[in-house]
N, C-alpha and C positions, 0 to 999 in steps of 0.2 A: 129196087137197089139191092144188090147182093150184100149179104152180111158175112164178113170173114170172122171165123171163130179161132180161138186160140190165143187172143191177146197179143200184146206187142212182141212176145217171144215165141210165137208159133205162127204157122200158116194154116190155111183152111182145114177144117175137119179135125182139129186138135193135134195135127202132126207137128212134132218138135223140129225146130230149125237147127241143123248141126253147126252152123257157122258161129253163133255166139258161144256155144260150148267149146268149140275148137280154139277160139280166141282166148277164152278163160283158161283152158288147159295150157296153152302156150305161155300165158302170163304167169301162171303158177309155177310151171317148170322153170321159167327164166328166173323167177324170184328165188326158187330153191337153189338153182345153180349159182346165183349171185351170193346167196347166204353161205353156201358151201365154200365159196372162194373168199369170203370175208375174213378179216382178221379175228373177229369174234369166234367164228366157227373153227378157224385154225387153232385159236387158243384153247377152245374146249377140247378139241382132239388131242392137243398136246398135254392138257391137264389129265385127260383120261389115260394117256400113255404113261405119264409120270406116276399117276396113282396106281396103275396096275403094276409098275415096276416096284413101287414101295411095298405093296401088299405081297408081291411075289418074294421080295427079299426079307419079309418077316416083320415089317413095321406096321403092327396092328395094335391099337390101344387096348387097355384093359377092358373097356366096354365091349370089345369085339368088333367095333366099327372100323371101317377103312379110314385112313388119314384124311382130314379135312384140309383142303387146299384153297387158296384164294390169291388174288392179285398176281396173276402171271404177267411178268413184264419182260419184253424183249430188250436186250442190251446189245451193243456192238460186239461183245465177246460171247454172247449166248443168251441164256434165259435166267430169270430169277423168279422164284415162287415161294410164298409163305405157307408153312404147314402149321395149322392150329393144333395146340395140345389142350385137350379138355382139362377142366379143373380137377385137382386131386388125381391126376393121371400120371403115372411114372413113364418117362420117355426112355427109350433105349439110347445107348451111347452111339450117336449118329456117325461118329468118325469110323466106327467099325463097319458101318454099312457102305461107306464111300467106295471102297475097292470093288464091291459086288455091284453097286449101282452103276459104276462106270462101265462095266461090261454090258449091262442092260440098256443104258441110255446112250452109250457111245460118246461120252463127254466127261470132262473132269467135273467132279462133284465137290462142292464145299458147303459147309454148314456154319451158321451163326445163330446164336440165340437172340430173339427179339423180346422186348418187354411185354408184360401182360397189359391188356387194355384197361384203361382207368374207368371207374364207375363213380356214381354219385350224381346228385341233383344238378350241380353246376355243369358237369360234363354232358349230362343228358340234354340240358337246355342249349348248350353250345352246339351239340350235334343236330338239334332240331333246326337250327338256323344254318346248317350246312358246313359247320366247322369240322375239320378233320385234322388230327395231329400230324405234323410233318416230321420227317426224319431230320435229326440234327446234321448240320453240314459237316461237322467234324467226325461223324460216324460213331459217336458215343452211345447211340441208341441200340447198338448190337454188341455182342461179345462172344467169347468162346462158349461152346455148348457144354453144359454140365451133365453129370450123370443123371440127375433128377430135375425135371422141369415142372414144378407144381402148377404154374400158370404161365400164360404167354404162348410162345411158339418158337418155331425154328425157321430160319430163312435158308433155303437151299438155292445155291447158285450153280448153274450148269455152264461151264466154260467150253465152248465148242470151237473157238478159233483164237489164235494168239494175235491180238491187235497191236502188241508192242514189239513185233518181230522186226519192224523197220524203224529207223530213226524218225523223230518227230519232224514233220515238214513245216510246221508253223514257227513263227518267230517268237523267241522268248518275250512274254508280254512286257517285261521291264524295259526292253530295248525298243519297243514300239515308239517312234518319235512323236512328239507333240505337235501342236499347231505351228511352232517355230522351227520344226525340223530337227530338234535336238532331243536327246534322251531326257525325259521329264524328271524333275526333282521328286524324291519320295520322302516319306517320313520313316524313321526307324521303327515306328510302331505299326506301320501298315503290314498286312499279311503279304508274305513273299511267295509268288507262284514259282514253284521249283520243279514240277513234274506234271505229267498227265497219267491218269489211271487207265485201266483196261476199257472203260466205257467212254473214254475221250474227255472226261471231266478234268479240269485243272485242280491240282492239289496244292494247297498253300500251307506254309508254316509261319509261325510268329516268333520273333526274337524277344518279345516283351517278357514272357513268362516261361520260356523254354531254354533248356540247355541241351546240346546235341552230342551224341556219340555216333560217329560215322565210321563204319568198318567194312573191310573187303580186301581181297587180294590185289596185287599190283595190276594196273591197267584195267580195273573193273569200273572205274568212273567215280570213285569217292572224292578225288581232288576236284573234279568238275562240280560236284555238289557243294563242296566248300567254297569254290569261287562264286557260284550262284548266290549263296547266302551273303557272303562278304561283299560282293559287288553291289547287291541291292541295298545293303546297309549303308555303304559309304555315299550313296546318292542323297542321303540326309547330311547337309553340311555340318551338323552338330556332332556327327558320329566320330569317335576316336577309336584307334586301333592299338592293340598290343599283340605282337606276333612272336611265335616260337616256331621256327622251321627246322625240324629235326632231320629232314631228308639230306641236308647238305647240298642240295641242288637249287637252292633259292626258289622254291616253289611259290613263295609269297613275295618275291622281289618286286612285283608290279605295284604293291601297296606301300613300298618303303617311304615314299615322299610325304605321305600324310600320317604314317604310323608314329605314335609317341615313342615306341621302342620296338626293336626286333632283335631276337637272339637266334643264333644257329645251334648246331649240335654241341657247342662248348658248354659243359655243365656250369661253370662259374658264371657265364653270361646269362644263362637261363635262370639260375637262382637269383642273381642280382635283379633282373627284370621282374621276376615274380614277387620279390620282396617289396619293390616299389609299388607294384599293383596292390599288394596287401596293405601297405601304408595308406594308399589312396582310398581303399575300401573302408578302412577304419575312419578316415576323415569324413568320408561321405556318410557313414552311419552316424557319426557324431553330429554332422550338420543336420541330418534329418531329425535326430532326437532333440536337438535344440529348438526345432520348429514344431515339435509335437506330431511328427509323421512317423508311422511304423514302416512305411515303404515308399519308395519314390513313385511319382505319378508322371504322366507325359508332360504336364505343364508345370512341374515343380521347379524347373530351372536347372536341373542337373543334365550335363551332356552325357549321352549314352556312350559306353565304353565296351567294345567288343573284343574279347580275348579269343585268339585263334591259335590252336596248338596242332601243327601239322606233323604227323608221324610221331606219336607219343612214345614209341618204343625207345627213342633216343634218350629219354629222360627217366626211364624206368628205375634205374639203379641210383638215382640222385635222391636220397631220402629227404634232404632239406627242401628240395623242390616239391616233392610229393606232399610234405607236411603243409607247406604254404598253400599249395593248390587246393588241398582238402579244406583248409580254412576259408579260402576265397570262394570256392564253388558253393559251399553251404549257404553263404550270405550274399552272393553276388546279385541275385535277382532282385532283392529288396533295395539294392543301391543302383539299380538301372545299369547293370553290367551283364553282358551275355557271354556265353562260352560255347566254343565249337572244338571238339576233340576228335581227331581222326587217328586211326591205327589199322593195321591189317587184321590182327587177331587179338581182341581184348580179353585174354585169359587173366585169371587172378594174378599170375606172375608178371603180366605186363601192365594191366590197369588194376590197381588195388580195388577190392570190393567196395570200400567206403566211397571211392570216387565213381566207380561204374554204376552203382545203385542210385546215385543222386543225379544221373543224367537222364532226364525224363523223355527225351525224344530219341528214338533209336532208328538208325538207317543202315540197313544191311545190303551191301552189294555182293557180288559173286564170291563165294568161299568154297573150300574143298570138302568140308564135312558138316554134318548136321549139328555137331556139338559147337563148331565155330559159329554157325548161324545163331544158335541159342545164346552164345556168349554176347552177341550183339543185341538181339531182340529181347532176350531174357528167356529163362528156362521154360520149356514146355511147348513152344510154338512149333518146333520141328515135328513133334509128335502129333500136332493138330493139323499138319499139312502145309505149314508155312516155313519153308526152309530155303535159304539163299543158295544152298548147295546145288539146287536143280535149275538155277539160271544158266542157260547154255553158254559155253565158252567157244563161240564160233566167230567172234568179231562183229556179228550183226546185232548182238544183244548187249553191247557195252552201254552202260547207263541204266539197264533194267535192274530194279532193286525192290526191296521190301521196306516200306516206311511205316513205322509204328509211332503214332503221336496222338495226343488228346485222348488217350484211354481206349482207342478203337482197336479192332483187329488189324494186323499188318495189311497194308495195301500194296499190291503189285503195281509199280509205277515205272515210268521212264523219264529221265531228265532231259532237258534241252542241252544241245551242244552247239555253241555259236562260234566255235573255232578257238584256237589257242591264243589269239590276239584279243579275245573278248575282255579279259581283265584290264588290259592296257587301254582299250577304247572307253570302258567305263571309268577308268582312273582319270583319263583326260577330262571327261565331263565332271568328275568329282572335284578336280582341281579348279575348273572354271567356276563351279558353284561356290568354292571357298575363296575365290579371288586370287588364286595362286597361279604362277606361271609354270608350265611343264619344264622340267630340267632333265638333262642327260643323266642316265642311271649311273652316276659316278659312285654311288654308295655300293653298288654291286662290285665294282672293281676294287674298291677299298677293302672289302671284306675278303678278297681273295689274295693269296700270296702268289709268288711267281710261278708256282707249279699249277696254278689254277684250281687249288683245293681250298676249302674253308680254313681259315687260320684258327688254330686252337689256342694260341698263346696270347693273342690280342684281338680285340674286336673294335672296329670303328663304327659300330651301330650307334645311331643317335640315342642319347640317354633319355629316359622317361622324365619329363619335367615334373615340377612340383604339382601336387593335386590341384586340379583346376575346378573350382566350385564357384560358378558364376552366381550373381544375384538372381532372385526370382524374376522370371520373365514369362511372357506368354508363349503359347505353342507355335511352332513353325508350321507358314502356309505349306478140371484136372483130368482129363481122361488118360487111360493107358495108351501107349503107342498102338496105333491101328495095325493090325496084322491080317494078312490074308494069304492062306496057303493055296487058294484056288487059282490055278493057272488061267491066263487069259484064254477066252474061247477063240477058236480059229476064226480069223477074219474080223476080230473085234478091233475097233479103232480106238486104242487108248491114247488120249491126247493129254495126259496129265502134265500140268506145268509145275505142280508142287507135289511131288510124290512123298509119301510117308515111308519110314523104314519098314522093310519087309519082315524083319525079325529083331528081337532084342539083342541077339548076338551081334548083328551088324552095328547097332548103336553103340554097343560096348567097344567094338573094335575101333569105331570112329572116335570115341572119347579118349582112347589111348593115343 
């Protein structure tokens, strides 16, 4: 019997069989090609490209090491990566690097500071069992980059495409019918979905602990934002309204039938309504004090009261109105009263500083200057790259805005637009929830004289009733402005959506 030498991987006389080696080589090559095409490999290549750009632009820590990056995340608008800053290491002012990095990476660059990781026995044990800290939903885990970052890091966002260039195609979640085919009832205290951000996430606001300043030029979308908040609020049958419509065009006419009071541009009517609201506020505070409560709670028995002031410019020179409004807005949240104030340009001559600084939610629609944007969002955001001036005025970006709430950096969002008849449709449902029959809008005609203009001598607006305080019942089911004198490279695709001023002189001209 012949004996074959070479074992299972060879043929006689020790000669190696080429077929197994060929199959192994093909398998290895296929695996390498598969890995090169995988998301992990693509992420590594992108991280190396970003790191090389950071080093080339001068971002090297004091230790002489290259920036440490982690957690590359692809978003619908581009990419996001975290840059770790070693302990006791001074970071550069990142905003000054943004214009240069944009040329290298061919995308808009934004920076935010992220908190330092927590240490200690408890956190070590929790991490052993797989716990990882999650970012807060309201975005308060990040903030503007400071000149020095002793610990923590910086989150760099690369915006490569404008996902908000087209109107939202989805239905406003509040209008999604329930099982009975009707708009569902909501609570005043439920978060209100008002917009989508660049990553397609729904952005919500709350009326319970927030007051709103909404600003922007005409036809930019600020009235739509006002209607979204007000319409969601009245789907709670306990919600009451007090309205001031300074436009003289009856922007808030759809809510007349359930409003406790409404005033047009007439100063006397505006003052009278505000005084009644102030009297109710004092009664509410006394009612809470008698029960040992420092502030109202959702189940304390007080009906929510929402104050909406449309186009505040009409009341700028009415000192008595401003005094009463200042008194009300400082204390309104404790008494379960909300406030929405809209205007085009809230300068100190239009909205007094005492009022503007107490409005904690800022919503900026398209404006003409960086200084106007800072008047809405608060000073310094335009220098950090967040300016409503750079929202395009082409008719396709109506509703795109910057929303600053819950202490986060401004978010670029776009509101839903459900048509001009949306407030009327919601109002019909609100009347049904209150057991009221819809009526013809006779109040509108009564407020107009024969010339079709608002009457300034008399007003037939319904008077605000006596303060309604029901018995207790259960709840219802600083960096400097970034400058760059370096001109864009030929062929560079600068897609900046929020440009910073190119020079201090430009900012000074805009401020004037």
